[in-house]
A tleap script that builds the chain and sets N, CA, C and O, in Angstrom:
source leaprc.protein.ff14SB
mol = sequence {
  NMET GLU ARG TRP VAL LEU TYR ALA PHE ALA
  SER MET VAL PHE ALA GLY VAL THR ALA VAL
  ILE ALA LYS GLN GLY LEU VAL GLY ILE THR
  GLY GLU LEU GLY LEU SER LEU ARG THR VAL
  PHE VAL PHE PHE PHE VAL LEU VAL PHE ALA
  ALA LEU ALA VAL SER PRO SER GLU ILE ARG
  SER LEU GLN LYS GLU ASN PHE LEU TRP LEU
  GLY LEU SER GLY VAL THR THR THR LEU SER
  TRP ILE PHE TYR TYR LYS ALA LEU LYS VAL
  GLY ASP VAL ALA THR VAL ALA LEU ILE ASP
  LYS GLY SER VAL VAL VAL ALA ILE PHE LEU
  ALA TRP LEU VAL LEU LYS GLU THR ILE SER
  ILE ARG MET LEU LEU GLY ALA ALA LEU ILE
  VAL ALA GLY LEU VAL ILE ILE ALA ARG CLYS
}
set mol.1.N position { 20.605 263.827 89.383 }
set mol.1.CA position { 20.034 262.720 88.628 }
set mol.1.C position { 18.901 263.269 87.754 }
set mol.1.O position { 18.077 264.071 88.196 }
set mol.2.N position { 18.890 262.812 86.511 }
set mol.2.CA position { 17.862 263.284 85.588 }
set mol.2.C position { 16.493 262.723 85.962 }
set mol.2.O position { 16.387 261.636 86.531 }
set mol.3.N position { 15.455 263.476 85.637 }
set mol.3.CA position { 14.089 263.104 86.004 }
set mol.3.C position { 13.682 261.747 85.436 }
set mol.3.O position { 13.006 260.972 86.114 }
set mol.4.N position { 14.088 261.448 84.193 }
set mol.4.CA position { 13.672 260.182 83.589 }
set mol.4.C position { 14.237 258.981 84.339 }
set mol.4.O position { 13.625 257.914 84.360 }
set mol.5.N position { 15.413 259.157 84.958 }
set mol.5.CA position { 16.003 258.072 85.742 }
set mol.5.C position { 15.153 257.819 86.987 }
set mol.5.O position { 14.921 256.670 87.363 }
set mol.6.N position { 14.695 258.885 87.616 }
set mol.6.CA position { 13.809 258.735 88.777 }
set mol.6.C position { 12.513 258.033 88.375 }
set mol.6.O position { 12.022 257.169 89.101 }
set mol.7.N position { 11.964 258.403 87.225 }
set mol.7.CA position { 10.754 257.742 86.734 }
set mol.7.C position { 11.003 256.250 86.513 }
set mol.7.O position { 10.156 255.419 86.843 }
set mol.8.N position { 12.165 255.916 85.955 }
set mol.8.CA position { 12.489 254.508 85.696 }
set mol.8.C position { 12.601 253.728 87.005 }
set mol.8.O position { 12.139 252.590 87.087 }
set mol.9.N position { 13.211 254.328 88.028 }
set mol.9.CA position { 13.302 253.662 89.323 }
set mol.9.C position { 11.926 253.502 89.963 }
set mol.9.O position { 11.635 252.471 90.568 }
set mol.10.N position { 11.086 254.516 89.830 }
set mol.10.CA position { 9.721 254.413 90.361 }
set mol.10.C position { 8.979 253.277 89.653 }
set mol.10.O position { 8.268 252.503 90.294 }
set mol.11.N position { 9.144 253.181 88.348 }
set mol.11.CA position { 8.525 252.095 87.583 }
set mol.11.C position { 9.009 250.742 88.077 }
set mol.11.O position { 8.217 249.810 88.217 }
set mol.12.N position { 10.295 250.629 88.340 }
set mol.12.CA position { 10.876 249.384 88.834 }
set mol.12.C position { 10.228 248.976 90.158 }
set mol.12.O position { 9.855 247.817 90.339 }
set mol.13.N position { 10.096 249.927 91.077 }
set mol.13.CA position { 9.519 249.626 92.386 }
set mol.13.C position { 8.069 249.195 92.243 }
set mol.13.O position { 7.662 248.188 92.822 }
set mol.14.N position { 7.283 249.949 91.474 }
set mol.14.CA position { 5.873 249.610 91.313 }
set mol.14.C position { 5.696 248.269 90.600 }
set mol.14.O position { 4.787 247.508 90.932 }
set mol.15.N position { 6.555 247.974 89.626 }
set mol.15.CA position { 6.464 246.679 88.929 }
set mol.15.C position { 6.747 245.535 89.893 }
set mol.15.O position { 6.088 244.497 89.835 }
set mol.16.N position { 7.720 245.718 90.778 }
set mol.16.CA position { 8.023 244.683 91.766 }
set mol.16.C position { 6.891 244.471 92.744 }
set mol.16.O position { 6.556 243.332 93.070 }
set mol.17.N position { 6.297 245.549 93.214 }
set mol.17.CA position { 5.162 245.460 94.133 }
set mol.17.C position { 3.970 244.813 93.423 }
set mol.17.O position { 3.253 244.000 94.005 }
set mol.18.N position { 3.775 245.186 92.170 }
set mol.18.CA position { 2.651 244.656 91.384 }
set mol.18.C position { 2.668 243.142 91.313 }
set mol.18.O position { 1.620 242.506 91.431 }
set mol.19.N position { 3.835 242.556 91.122 }
set mol.19.CA position { 3.921 241.101 90.986 }
set mol.19.C position { 3.409 240.394 92.234 }
set mol.19.O position { 2.672 239.413 92.133 }
set mol.20.N position { 3.790 240.881 93.404 }
set mol.20.CA position { 3.374 240.251 94.660 }
set mol.20.C position { 1.887 240.462 94.903 }
set mol.20.O position { 1.181 239.533 95.293 }
set mol.21.N position { 1.411 241.681 94.675 }
set mol.21.CA position { -0.008 241.974 94.858 }
set mol.21.C position { -0.852 241.140 93.891 }
set mol.21.O position { -1.892 240.607 94.275 }
set mol.22.N position { -0.410 241.031 92.654 }
set mol.22.CA position { -1.156 240.255 91.654 }
set mol.22.C position { -1.238 238.794 92.052 }
set mol.22.O position { -2.298 238.181 91.925 }
set mol.23.N position { -0.142 238.225 92.530 }
set mol.23.CA position { -0.143 236.818 92.963 }
set mol.23.C position { -1.182 236.612 94.063 }
set mol.23.O position { -1.919 235.626 94.047 }
set mol.24.N position { -1.242 237.534 95.010 }
set mol.24.CA position { -2.242 237.442 96.075 }
set mol.24.C position { -3.659 237.553 95.501 }
set mol.24.O position { -4.575 236.867 95.955 }
set mol.25.N position { -3.827 238.412 94.514 }
set mol.25.CA position { -5.138 238.609 93.904 }
set mol.25.C position { -5.619 237.422 93.093 }
set mol.25.O position { -6.813 237.305 92.820 }
set mol.26.N position { -4.713 236.542 92.704 }
set mol.26.CA position { -5.071 235.378 91.896 }
set mol.26.C position { -5.542 234.188 92.727 }
set mol.26.O position { -5.959 233.171 92.174 }
set mol.27.N position { -5.479 234.312 94.050 }
set mol.27.CA position { -5.897 233.204 94.907 }
set mol.27.C position { -7.374 232.890 94.660 }
set mol.27.O position { -8.243 233.743 94.840 }
set mol.28.N position { -7.638 231.651 94.244 }
set mol.28.CA position { -9.005 231.189 94.063 }
set mol.28.C position { -9.645 231.525 92.733 }
set mol.28.O position { -10.798 231.164 92.497 }
set mol.29.N position { -8.920 232.212 91.854 }
set mol.29.CA position { -9.468 232.534 90.529 }
set mol.29.C position { -8.429 232.198 89.465 }
set mol.29.O position { -7.262 231.967 89.780 }
set mol.30.N position { -8.856 232.173 88.213 }
set mol.30.CA position { -7.922 231.889 87.116 }
set mol.30.C position { -7.071 233.117 86.814 }
set mol.30.O position { -7.432 234.245 87.147 }
set mol.31.N position { -5.940 232.866 86.179 }
set mol.31.CA position { -5.086 233.960 85.741 }
set mol.31.C position { -5.796 234.846 84.729 }
set mol.31.O position { -5.582 236.057 84.694 }
set mol.32.N position { -6.641 234.238 83.910 }
set mol.32.CA position { -7.370 235.004 82.891 }
set mol.32.C position { -8.342 235.997 83.531 }
set mol.32.O position { -8.419 237.155 83.119 }
set mol.33.N position { -9.085 235.531 84.546 }
set mol.33.CA position { -10.012 236.434 85.238 }
set mol.33.C position { -9.240 237.515 85.977 }
set mol.33.O position { -9.632 238.682 85.960 }
set mol.34.N position { -8.139 237.133 86.630 }
set mol.34.CA position { -7.322 238.106 87.343 }
set mol.34.C position { -6.786 239.184 86.418 }
set mol.34.O position { -6.835 240.371 86.742 }
set mol.35.N position { -6.281 238.776 85.280 }
set mol.35.CA position { -5.775 239.732 84.301 }
set mol.35.C position { -6.884 240.654 83.818 }
set mol.35.O position { -6.686 241.862 83.695 }
set mol.36.N position { -8.038 240.089 83.547 }
set mol.36.CA position { -9.165 240.890 83.056 }
set mol.36.C position { -9.583 241.937 84.083 }
set mol.36.O position { -9.790 243.100 83.740 }
set mol.37.N position { -9.705 241.527 85.334 }
set mol.37.CA position { -10.097 242.466 86.389 }
set mol.37.C position { -9.037 243.544 86.574 }
set mol.37.O position { -9.359 244.726 86.695 }
set mol.38.N position { -7.777 243.137 86.595 }
set mol.38.CA position { -6.692 244.102 86.744 }
set mol.38.C position { -6.719 245.122 85.608 }
set mol.38.O position { -6.497 246.313 85.827 }
set mol.39.N position { -6.991 244.649 84.402 }
set mol.39.CA position { -6.988 245.528 83.238 }
set mol.39.C position { -8.111 246.565 83.323 }
set mol.39.O position { -7.941 247.697 82.870 }
set mol.40.N position { -9.247 246.192 83.895 }
set mol.40.CA position { -10.336 247.160 84.104 }
set mol.40.C position { -9.851 248.285 85.020 }
set mol.40.O position { -10.095 249.463 84.758 }
set mol.41.N position { -9.159 247.902 86.101 }
set mol.41.CA position { -8.635 248.913 87.012 }
set mol.41.C position { -7.580 249.792 86.321 }
set mol.41.O position { -7.594 251.014 86.466 }
set mol.42.N position { -6.678 249.168 85.579 }
set mol.42.CA position { -5.643 249.927 84.865 }
set mol.42.C position { -6.303 250.921 83.905 }
set mol.42.O position { -5.921 252.090 83.859 }
set mol.43.N position { -7.285 250.456 83.144 }
set mol.43.CA position { -7.995 251.317 82.191 }
set mol.43.C position { -8.585 252.532 82.901 }
set mol.43.O position { -8.423 253.663 82.442 }
set mol.44.N position { -9.269 252.298 84.016 }
set mol.44.CA position { -9.882 253.394 84.766 }
set mol.44.C position { -8.828 254.381 85.266 }
set mol.44.O position { -8.972 255.589 85.079 }
set mol.45.N position { -7.774 253.873 85.898 }
set mol.45.CA position { -6.753 254.758 86.462 }
set mol.45.C position { -6.009 255.543 85.376 }
set mol.45.O position { -5.665 256.708 85.578 }
set mol.46.N position { -5.765 254.914 84.241 }
set mol.46.CA position { -5.085 255.622 83.149 }
set mol.46.C position { -5.991 256.705 82.562 }
set mol.46.O position { -5.510 257.779 82.202 }
set mol.47.N position { -7.284 256.439 82.462 }
set mol.47.CA position { -8.205 257.474 81.984 }
set mol.47.C position { -8.226 258.677 82.930 }
set mol.47.O position { -8.214 259.823 82.480 }
set mol.48.N position { -8.258 258.419 84.224 }
set mol.48.CA position { -8.226 259.514 85.198 }
set mol.48.C position { -6.919 260.289 85.062 }
set mol.48.O position { -6.916 261.520 85.054 }
set mol.49.N position { -5.806 259.558 84.955 }
set mol.49.CA position { -4.502 260.212 84.774 }
set mol.49.C position { -4.503 261.083 83.518 }
set mol.49.O position { -4.043 262.224 83.550 }
set mol.50.N position { -5.023 260.541 82.411 }
set mol.50.CA position { -5.049 261.295 81.155 }
set mol.50.C position { -5.917 262.544 81.279 }
set mol.50.O position { -5.557 263.601 80.762 }
set mol.51.N position { -7.043 262.432 81.952 }
set mol.51.CA position { -7.928 263.593 82.131 }
set mol.51.C position { -7.219 264.703 82.897 }
set mol.51.O position { -7.471 265.885 82.659 }
set mol.52.N position { -6.344 264.330 83.803 }
set mol.52.CA position { -5.622 265.322 84.599 }
set mol.52.C position { -4.346 265.832 83.937 }
set mol.52.O position { -3.938 266.969 84.174 }
set mol.53.N position { -3.712 265.003 83.110 }
set mol.53.CA position { -2.363 265.330 82.640 }
set mol.53.C position { -2.248 265.661 81.150 }
set mol.53.O position { -1.227 266.201 80.725 }
set mol.54.N position { -3.270 265.350 80.349 }
set mol.54.CA position { -3.155 265.546 78.893 }
set mol.54.C position { -4.075 266.680 78.456 }
set mol.54.O position { -5.272 266.677 78.743 }
set mol.55.N position { -3.492 267.648 77.757 }
set mol.55.CA position { -4.286 268.788 77.293 }
set mol.55.C position { -5.049 268.420 76.020 }
set mol.55.O position { -4.590 267.582 75.243 }
set mol.56.N position { -6.201 269.035 75.804 }
set mol.56.CA position { -6.969 268.768 74.581 }
set mol.56.C position { -6.176 269.036 73.299 }
set mol.56.O position { -6.358 268.334 72.304 }
set mol.57.N position { -5.300 270.041 73.315 }
set mol.57.CA position { -4.509 270.334 72.121 }
set mol.57.C position { -3.545 269.190 71.808 }
set mol.57.O position { -3.253 268.916 70.644 }
set mol.58.N position { -3.059 268.530 72.847 }
set mol.58.CA position { -2.163 267.396 72.627 }
set mol.58.C position { -2.925 266.238 71.986 }
set mol.58.O position { -2.389 265.544 71.122 }
set mol.59.N position { -4.149 266.035 72.399 }
set mol.59.CA position { -4.968 264.968 71.818 }
set mol.59.C position { -5.208 265.244 70.336 }
set mol.59.O position { -5.170 264.328 69.514 }
set mol.60.N position { -5.454 266.500 70.002 }
set mol.60.CA position { -5.695 266.870 68.599 }
set mol.60.C position { -4.447 266.721 67.735 }
set mol.60.O position { -4.550 266.661 66.510 }
set mol.61.N position { -3.273 266.662 68.354 }
set mol.61.CA position { -2.029 266.556 67.582 }
set mol.61.C position { -1.674 265.114 67.215 }
set mol.61.O position { -0.682 264.885 66.522 }
set mol.62.N position { -2.469 264.137 67.667 }
set mol.62.CA position { -2.196 262.735 67.343 }
set mol.62.C position { -2.192 262.511 65.838 }
set mol.62.O position { -2.990 263.101 65.110 }
set mol.63.N position { -1.290 261.658 65.383 }
set mol.63.CA position { -1.186 261.337 63.964 }
set mol.63.C position { -1.341 259.832 63.763 }
set mol.63.O position { -1.341 259.070 64.730 }
set mol.64.N position { -1.472 259.413 62.517 }
set mol.64.CA position { -1.646 257.991 62.197 }
set mol.64.C position { -0.521 257.146 62.773 }
set mol.64.O position { -0.758 256.050 63.279 }
set mol.65.N position { 0.701 257.656 62.695 }
set mol.65.CA position { 1.854 256.913 63.218 }
set mol.65.C position { 1.733 256.644 64.712 }
set mol.65.O position { 2.100 255.572 65.191 }
set mol.66.N position { 1.209 257.641 65.453 }
set mol.66.CA position { 1.005 257.438 66.891 }
set mol.66.C position { 0.055 256.276 67.135 }
set mol.66.O position { 0.311 255.419 67.980 }
set mol.67.N position { -1.041 256.256 66.390 }
set mol.67.CA position { -2.020 255.177 66.537 }
set mol.67.C position { -1.420 253.828 66.149 }
set mol.67.O position { -1.652 252.825 66.825 }
set mol.68.N position { -0.656 253.803 65.073 }
set mol.68.CA position { -0.052 252.554 64.617 }
set mol.68.C position { 0.898 251.988 65.673 }
set mol.68.O position { 0.732 250.849 66.111 }
set mol.69.N position { 1.890 252.779 66.080 }
set mol.69.CA position { 2.915 252.274 66.990 }
set mol.69.C position { 2.361 252.015 68.393 }
set mol.69.O position { 2.715 251.019 69.024 }
set mol.70.N position { 1.499 252.898 68.880 }
set mol.70.CA position { 0.931 252.667 70.211 }
set mol.70.C position { -0.095 251.541 70.186 }
set mol.70.O position { -0.272 250.843 71.184 }
set mol.71.N position { -0.772 251.359 69.055 }
set mol.71.CA position { -1.664 250.208 68.910 }
set mol.71.C position { -0.890 248.907 68.931 }
set mol.71.O position { -1.297 247.948 69.587 }
set mol.72.N position { 0.231 248.868 68.214 }
set mol.72.CA position { 1.096 247.677 68.247 }
set mol.72.C position { 1.644 247.442 69.652 }
set mol.72.O position { 1.748 246.300 70.099 }
set mol.73.N position { 1.992 248.515 70.340 }
set mol.73.CA position { 2.453 248.404 71.724 }
set mol.73.C position { 1.349 247.828 72.603 }
set mol.73.O position { 1.623 247.035 73.504 }
set mol.74.N position { 0.117 248.218 72.351 }
set mol.74.CA position { -1.014 247.660 73.093 }
set mol.74.C position { -1.171 246.171 72.861 }
set mol.74.O position { -1.475 245.421 73.788 }
set mol.75.N position { -0.963 245.738 71.620 }
set mol.75.CA position { -1.049 244.307 71.302 }
set mol.75.C position { 0.048 243.538 72.035 }
set mol.75.O position { -0.227 242.508 72.652 }
set mol.76.N position { 1.281 244.024 71.975 }
set mol.76.CA position { 2.377 243.311 72.629 }
set mol.76.C position { 2.254 243.363 74.153 }
set mol.76.O position { 2.625 242.411 74.840 }
set mol.77.N position { 1.734 244.472 74.680 }
set mol.77.CA position { 1.489 244.549 76.123 }
set mol.77.C position { 0.450 243.509 76.533 }
set mol.77.O position { 0.613 242.823 77.542 }
set mol.78.N position { -0.606 243.399 75.752 }
set mol.78.CA position { -1.645 242.411 76.045 }
set mol.78.C position { -1.067 241.005 76.046 }
set mol.78.O position { -1.332 240.228 76.964 }
set mol.79.N position { -0.288 240.673 75.037 }
set mol.79.CA position { 0.315 239.343 74.976 }
set mol.79.C position { 1.260 239.117 76.154 }
set mol.79.O position { 1.271 238.037 76.745 }
set mol.80.N position { 2.047 240.125 76.493 }
set mol.80.CA position { 2.952 240.017 77.637 }
set mol.80.C position { 2.166 239.760 78.916 }
set mol.80.O position { 2.526 238.878 79.696 }
set mol.81.N position { 1.118 240.506 79.134 }
set mol.81.CA position { 0.315 240.352 80.348 }
set mol.81.C position { -0.363 238.988 80.402 }
set mol.81.O position { -0.421 238.367 81.463 }
set mol.82.N position { -0.876 238.517 79.264 }
set mol.82.CA position { -1.533 237.204 79.240 }
set mol.82.C position { -0.558 236.128 79.710 }
set mol.82.O position { -0.879 235.337 80.597 }
set mol.83.N position { 0.631 236.101 79.114 }
set mol.83.CA position { 1.596 235.066 79.469 }
set mol.83.C position { 2.168 235.272 80.869 }
set mol.83.O position { 2.464 234.303 81.569 }
set mol.84.N position { 2.324 236.526 81.277 }
set mol.84.CA position { 2.809 236.822 82.629 }
set mol.84.C position { 1.837 236.276 83.669 }
set mol.84.O position { 2.254 235.643 84.639 }
set mol.85.N position { 0.547 236.519 83.469 }
set mol.85.CA position { -0.445 236.049 84.429 }
set mol.85.C position { -0.577 234.533 84.425 }
set mol.85.O position { -0.806 233.929 85.473 }
set mol.86.N position { -0.436 233.914 83.259 }
set mol.86.CA position { -0.445 232.448 83.211 }
set mol.86.C position { 0.731 231.894 84.012 }
set mol.86.O position { 0.576 230.923 84.754 }
set mol.87.N position { 1.899 232.503 83.866 }
set mol.87.CA position { 3.083 232.061 84.603 }
set mol.87.C position { 2.938 232.368 86.093 }
set mol.87.O position { 3.293 231.544 86.936 }
set mol.88.N position { 2.417 233.547 86.416 }
set mol.88.CA position { 2.290 233.969 87.798 }
set mol.88.C position { 1.312 233.082 88.570 }
set mol.88.O position { 1.511 232.819 89.756 }
set mol.89.N position { 0.267 232.628 87.901 }
set mol.89.CA position { -0.739 231.793 88.561 }
set mol.89.C position { -0.126 230.499 89.094 }
set mol.89.O position { -0.489 230.048 90.180 }
set mol.90.N position { 0.792 229.900 88.350 }
set mol.90.CA position { 1.335 228.595 88.751 }
set mol.90.C position { 2.787 228.646 89.228 }
set mol.90.O position { 3.264 227.697 89.850 }
set mol.91.N position { 3.487 229.731 88.946 }
set mol.91.CA position { 4.903 229.806 89.295 }
set mol.91.C position { 5.171 230.675 90.505 }
set mol.91.O position { 4.282 231.357 91.014 }
set mol.92.N position { 6.407 230.637 90.954 }
set mol.92.CA position { 6.849 231.498 92.054 }
set mol.92.C position { 6.996 232.929 91.548 }
set mol.92.O position { 7.513 233.159 90.455 }
set mol.93.N position { 6.537 233.887 92.349 }
set mol.93.CA position { 6.614 235.288 91.957 }
set mol.93.C position { 8.053 235.688 91.629 }
set mol.93.O position { 8.304 236.326 90.607 }
set mol.94.N position { 8.982 235.320 92.481 }
set mol.94.CA position { 10.379 235.731 92.286 }
set mol.94.C position { 10.923 235.209 90.966 }
set mol.94.O position { 11.600 235.941 90.245 }
set mol.95.N position { 10.640 233.962 90.644 }
set mol.95.CA position { 11.152 233.371 89.399 }
set mol.95.C position { 10.482 233.992 88.182 }
set mol.95.O position { 11.150 234.361 87.216 }
set mol.96.N position { 9.154 234.106 88.236 }
set mol.96.CA position { 8.420 234.689 87.105 }
set mol.96.C position { 8.875 236.130 86.867 }
set mol.96.O position { 9.128 236.522 85.728 }
set mol.97.N position { 8.978 236.912 87.931 }
set mol.97.CA position { 9.377 238.311 87.785 }
set mol.97.C position { 10.787 238.435 87.220 }
set mol.97.O position { 11.049 239.299 86.384 }
set mol.98.N position { 11.698 237.571 87.676 }
set mol.98.CA position { 13.072 237.630 87.160 }
set mol.98.C position { 13.138 237.257 85.688 }
set mol.98.O position { 13.835 237.908 84.910 }
set mol.99.N position { 12.412 236.210 85.303 }
set mol.99.CA position { 12.410 235.825 83.886 }
set mol.99.C position { 11.785 236.933 83.049 }
set mol.99.O position { 12.278 237.247 81.966 }
set mol.100.N position { 10.698 237.530 83.547 }
set mol.100.CA position { 10.034 238.623 82.839 }
set mol.100.C position { 10.994 239.786 82.584 }
set mol.100.O position { 10.908 240.453 81.553 }
set mol.101.N position { 11.899 240.023 83.517 }
set mol.101.CA position { 12.843 241.136 83.345 }
set mol.101.C position { 13.882 240.848 82.263 }
set mol.101.O position { 14.659 241.729 81.895 }
set mol.102.N position { 13.895 239.630 81.760 }
set mol.102.CA position { 14.718 239.339 80.587 }
set mol.102.C position { 14.289 240.163 79.386 }
set mol.102.O position { 15.008 240.250 78.391 }
set mol.103.N position { 13.112 240.767 79.487 }
set mol.103.CA position { 12.634 241.649 78.412 }
set mol.103.C position { 13.606 242.800 78.178 }
set mol.103.O position { 13.604 243.410 77.109 }
set mol.104.N position { 14.432 243.098 79.172 }
set mol.104.CA position { 15.449 244.136 79.015 }
set mol.104.C position { 16.368 243.792 77.842 }
set mol.104.O position { 16.719 244.664 77.047 }
set mol.105.N position { 16.750 242.533 77.739 }
set mol.105.CA position { 17.643 242.101 76.653 }
set mol.105.C position { 16.945 242.270 75.302 }
set mol.105.O position { 17.558 242.725 74.336 }
set mol.106.N position { 15.678 241.906 75.238 }
set mol.106.CA position { 14.900 242.077 74.005 }
set mol.106.C position { 14.811 243.565 73.662 }
set mol.106.O position { 14.979 243.945 72.503 }
set mol.107.N position { 14.550 244.402 74.661 }
set mol.107.CA position { 14.436 245.848 74.425 }
set mol.107.C position { 15.746 246.450 73.934 }
set mol.107.O position { 15.747 247.302 73.045 }
set mol.108.N position { 16.856 246.012 74.507 }
set mol.108.CA position { 18.163 246.521 74.065 }
set mol.108.C position { 18.396 246.165 72.601 }
set mol.108.O position { 18.809 247.008 71.804 }
set mol.109.N position { 18.129 244.912 72.256 }
set mol.109.CA position { 18.326 244.474 70.872 }
set mol.109.C position { 17.421 245.253 69.916 }
set mol.109.O position { 17.884 245.725 68.878 }
set mol.110.N position { 16.143 245.392 70.252 }
set mol.110.CA position { 15.213 246.097 69.363 }
set mol.110.C position { 15.505 247.595 69.292 }
set mol.110.O position { 15.290 248.221 68.255 }
set mol.111.N position { 15.995 248.171 70.395 }
set mol.111.CA position { 16.380 249.585 70.368 }
set mol.111.C position { 17.514 249.805 69.382 }
set mol.111.O position { 17.544 250.809 68.670 }
set mol.112.N position { 18.437 248.872 69.345 }
set mol.112.CA position { 19.543 248.942 68.385 }
set mol.112.C position { 19.040 248.717 66.960 }
set mol.112.O position { 19.395 249.466 66.050 }
set mol.113.N position { 18.219 247.696 66.767 }
set mol.113.CA position { 17.768 247.312 65.436 }
set mol.113.C position { 16.775 248.309 64.836 }
set mol.113.O position { 16.937 248.729 63.690 }
set mol.114.N position { 15.775 248.680 65.582 }
set mol.114.CA position { 14.686 249.508 65.053 }
set mol.114.C position { 14.961 250.995 65.225 }
set mol.114.O position { 14.769 251.778 64.296 }
set mol.115.N position { 15.408 251.379 66.409 }
set mol.115.CA position { 15.580 252.805 66.712 }
set mol.115.C position { 16.988 253.326 66.434 }
set mol.115.O position { 17.250 254.524 66.535 }
set mol.116.N position { 17.884 252.413 66.084 }
set mol.116.CA position { 19.281 252.761 65.787 }
set mol.116.C position { 19.988 253.393 66.981 }
set mol.116.O position { 20.874 254.231 66.815 }
set mol.117.N position { 19.589 252.982 68.193 }
set mol.117.CA position { 20.264 253.469 69.389 }
set mol.117.C position { 21.635 252.821 69.497 }
set mol.117.O position { 21.836 251.680 69.081 }
set mol.118.N position { 22.564 253.560 70.058 }
set mol.118.CA position { 23.907 253.048 70.273 }
set mol.118.C position { 23.906 252.164 71.514 }
set mol.118.O position { 23.406 252.550 72.571 }
set mol.119.N position { 24.468 250.986 71.366 }
set mol.119.CA position { 24.561 250.050 72.481 }
set mol.119.C position { 26.036 249.962 72.888 }
set mol.119.O position { 26.896 249.564 72.102 }
set mol.120.N position { 26.294 250.342 74.122 }
set mol.120.CA position { 27.677 250.383 74.609 }
set mol.120.C position { 28.124 249.007 75.101 }
set mol.120.O position { 27.310 248.103 75.293 }
set mol.121.N position { 29.408 248.873 75.296 }
set mol.121.CA position { 29.976 247.648 75.869 }
set mol.121.C position { 29.370 247.405 77.256 }
set mol.121.O position { 29.081 246.265 77.620 }
set mol.122.N position { 29.182 248.473 78.020 }
set mol.122.CA position { 28.585 248.372 79.347 }
set mol.122.C position { 27.189 247.755 79.252 }
set mol.122.O position { 26.839 246.894 80.060 }
set mol.123.N position { 26.396 248.183 78.281 }
set mol.123.CA position { 25.047 247.630 78.108 }
set mol.123.C position { 25.101 246.170 77.669 }
set mol.123.O position { 24.323 245.345 78.147 }
set mol.124.N position { 26.017 245.852 76.762 }
set mol.124.CA position { 26.157 244.463 76.321 }
set mol.124.C position { 26.566 243.560 77.476 }
set mol.124.O position { 26.060 242.445 77.605 }
set mol.125.N position { 27.473 244.033 78.309 }
set mol.125.CA position { 27.894 243.263 79.476 }
set mol.125.C position { 26.715 243.056 80.433 }
set mol.125.O position { 26.505 241.955 80.941 }
set mol.126.N position { 25.962 244.110 80.670 }
set mol.126.CA position { 24.779 244.007 81.525 }
set mol.126.C position { 23.769 243.024 80.961 }
set mol.126.O position { 23.202 242.221 81.701 }
set mol.127.N position { 23.539 243.082 79.648 }
set mol.127.CA position { 22.606 242.151 79.003 }
set mol.127.C position { 23.106 240.712 79.129 }
set mol.127.O position { 22.315 239.798 79.360 }
set mol.128.N position { 24.408 240.512 78.977 }
set mol.128.CA position { 24.974 239.164 79.115 }
set mol.128.C position { 24.795 238.641 80.534 }
set mol.128.O position { 24.515 237.458 80.730 }
set mol.129.N position { 24.955 239.514 81.522 }
set mol.129.CA position { 24.743 239.107 82.909 }
set mol.129.C position { 23.272 238.747 83.163 }
set mol.129.O position { 22.977 237.814 83.910 }
set mol.130.N position { 22.372 239.482 82.546 }
set mol.130.CA position { 20.943 239.172 82.673 }
set mol.130.C position { 20.653 237.800 82.076 }
set mol.130.O position { 19.952 236.989 82.682 }
set mol.131.N position { 21.194 237.541 80.885 }
set mol.131.CA position { 20.993 236.236 80.244 }
set mol.131.C position { 21.576 235.126 81.112 }
set mol.131.O position { 20.952 234.080 81.286 }
set mol.132.N position { 22.761 235.349 81.652 }
set mol.132.CA position { 23.372 234.341 82.532 }
set mol.132.C position { 22.479 234.097 83.751 }
set mol.132.O position { 22.284 232.951 84.156 }
set mol.133.N position { 21.944 235.155 84.328 }
set mol.133.CA position { 21.036 235.016 85.456 }
set mol.133.C position { 19.777 234.259 85.086 }
set mol.133.O position { 19.279 233.455 85.875 }
set mol.134.N position { 19.259 234.508 83.895 }
set mol.134.CA position { 18.062 233.794 83.441 }
set mol.134.C position { 18.322 232.303 83.288 }
set mol.134.O position { 17.474 231.478 83.627 }
set mol.135.N position { 19.497 231.965 82.778 }
set mol.135.CA position { 19.855 230.557 82.621 }
set mol.135.C position { 19.938 229.872 83.994 }
set mol.135.O position { 19.462 228.751 84.174 }
set mol.136.N position { 20.552 230.570 84.949 }
set mol.136.CA position { 20.662 230.012 86.307 }
set mol.136.C position { 19.271 229.845 86.921 }
set mol.136.O position { 18.975 228.808 87.514 }
set mol.137.N position { 18.439 230.838 86.784 }
set mol.137.CA position { 17.094 230.788 87.363 }
set mol.137.C position { 16.238 229.709 86.704 }
set mol.137.O position { 15.522 228.975 87.385 }
set mol.138.N position { 16.314 229.619 85.394 }
set mol.138.CA position { 15.475 228.667 84.653 }
set mol.138.C position { 15.808 227.219 85.001 }
set mol.138.O position { 14.948 226.346 84.892 }
set mol.139.N position { 17.024 226.960 85.412 }
set mol.139.CA position { 17.427 225.571 85.757 }
set mol.139.C position { 16.966 225.171 87.136 }
set mol.139.O position { 16.857 223.980 87.429 }
set mol.140.N position { 16.696 226.128 87.980 }
set mol.140.CA position { 16.194 225.918 89.334 }
set mol.140.C position { 16.918 224.801 90.002 }
set mol.140.O position { 16.627 224.479 91.154 }
savepdb mol mol.pdb
quit
């Protein structure tokens, strides 16, 4: 198995654990405060990770395009987190997390549109199953 696949599975596990831990952390506080506090921790941990894993020469190689695209990614991540925490505060973790994973369908479409990635029949079928699952979940 390729290393990136292992990384993707690790991300999946941590994202699932995160949803439950975050719901517990929101007890007695607003989703906005919870998100803000969580983001402080994320910022700190990512800085420590960068200090250990990123070489100074790599930092010097950054270009305007990196700042543009990663800055836009930061904006969309922020918006995603804001709405995720608003949903998580009042909704069931399982339902919110499943609906959030519908982002896979958005990512597949944008990968095809923007990055010109090839989308196979297998991926389209998987995306259709995700959409069908979202419809079932949303009707509760």
